[in-house]
C-alpha positions, 0 to 999 in steps of 0.5 A, a space after each residue: 489575604 482579603 482584608 475586606 470586612 463583613 460590613 464591606 460586603 453587607 454594603 456591596 450586597 445592599 448596593 448591588 442587590 445580592 445577599 450573603 448566606 450565613 451557614 451555621 455548623 456544628 462539626 468540622 465535617 459540615 464546615 469542610 463542606 461549606 468552605 468547598 462550596 465558597 472556594 469553588 464559586 469564589 464567594 465571600 463566606 459568612 459562617 455561624 455557630 449558635 449557642 448549641 453549635 458552639 457548646 458542642 464544637 467549642 468557641 475557641 475550636 470554631 474560631 480556630 478552624 475558620 482562621 485556618 480556612 481563611 489562611 488556606 483559601 485566602 477567602 474572606 471568611 467571617 464567623 458570626 455568633 448566632 442567637 446569643 441569648 445572654 450577655 455572658 455567652 456573647 461576651 465569651 464569644 467576643 473573647 474567643 475571637 468571633 468576627 461578628 455578634 448577634 444578641 438575641 434579646 427577644 426574650 426580654 422586654 423592649 426597653 430592657 432589650 434596648 438597654 442590654 443590646 446598647 451595652 453589648 455594642 459598646 463592648 463589642 466596639 471596643 473589641 473592634 468588632 464591626 458588625 453587631 446584630 440585634 433582635 427584638 421580635 422572636 422568630 417563630 418555629 424551632 430550630 430542629 429539622 424538618 416538621 410534619 406539620 403542614 405549616 405554621 400559623 403567624 399572628 400580626 403581633 409577632 411581625 416586626 413593627 416598622 416604628 419599633 424597628 426605627 426606635 430599636 436601631 436608633 437607640 442601640 446602634 446596631 449594625 444589623 437588625 433581624 426582622 420577622 416578616 413571615 420567616 420561621 425557623 424550621 422547615 414545614 411542609 409549606 412555610 409561610 409567605 413573607 410580608 414584603 410590604 412590611 419589609 419595604 416600610 421597614 427599609 424606609 425607616 431603618 438605616 442599618 443592615 436588614 437580615 433574615 433568619 429562617 431561610 430554610 424552606 422559605 418561598 424562593 420567589 419571596 427570598 429573591 424580593 426580599 433581597 432586592 428590597 435590601 436584605 443583605 444576609 439570610 441564614 441557612 441551617 436546617 437545610 444544611 443539617 437535613 442534607 448532612 444527616 441524609 448523607 451520613 444515614 445514606 452511607 451507613 445503610 449502604 455500609 452498616 459495618 464501616 467504622 472508619 470515620 473518614 470513610 463515613 463522612 464524604 457523602 455528608 460533606 458532599 451533600 452539605 456542599 451541594 446545598 451551600 452552592 445552591 444558596 450561594 448561587 441563588 443568593 447571588 454572592 458568587 464571584 463577588 470577592 
């Protein structure tokens, strides 16, 4: 079994100019499609569950499923707790056995966020968790599926300030920092362009790893440029949810009287796998074991 850590793969990605996708899941069927993609492309795999995802599937259950796939596939598969909004939820993920943690303190004041994040980092270190992600700027948009709006407006004050990023990373000791450079949650008819010049300035100021949320729908040329600048992880959720749901709807439309679950999900699993394979190939993590 592969014993290399998530931090190792972040370092490898930054050095070699590629990125890991973080694929979020909330059901065993979604997870199946994602893992099949990583197996087919010989890619390290980072999975995630948000508070909502883990509230549905269960933290312990998510950890157990990932551990079993790790044993079966012999792949380096890691599980991150995504957008934990409270100390309580993050601690629960620690106890459940997650490999990495993301504390989203963007709802707190800057100084309070630093204080709380430092406590989480100390507690996680004691548990042997080597990748803790911080966030101090709220990422615009909604986690829901496709939006009817043509685009979403982002104001300059919503973007990550390089000086604040340096201070936050230095004081908290986080291993990775989620930046806001035009990325948004959800998919619009036209997602905003990324502020790549700002990302370059952040990269000059911050030593820790830089990660990007809201990868679904972001212009592909911007994602490639962000990876070259130093982004090592890009979160993908909306596109997976959309593909899974469309696959399930297609099956139900073709077979409206079918009630056997294992006959309902194969098209949804295949659609999920297809999106995951596209992202793995595009971000460059295929054959990086």
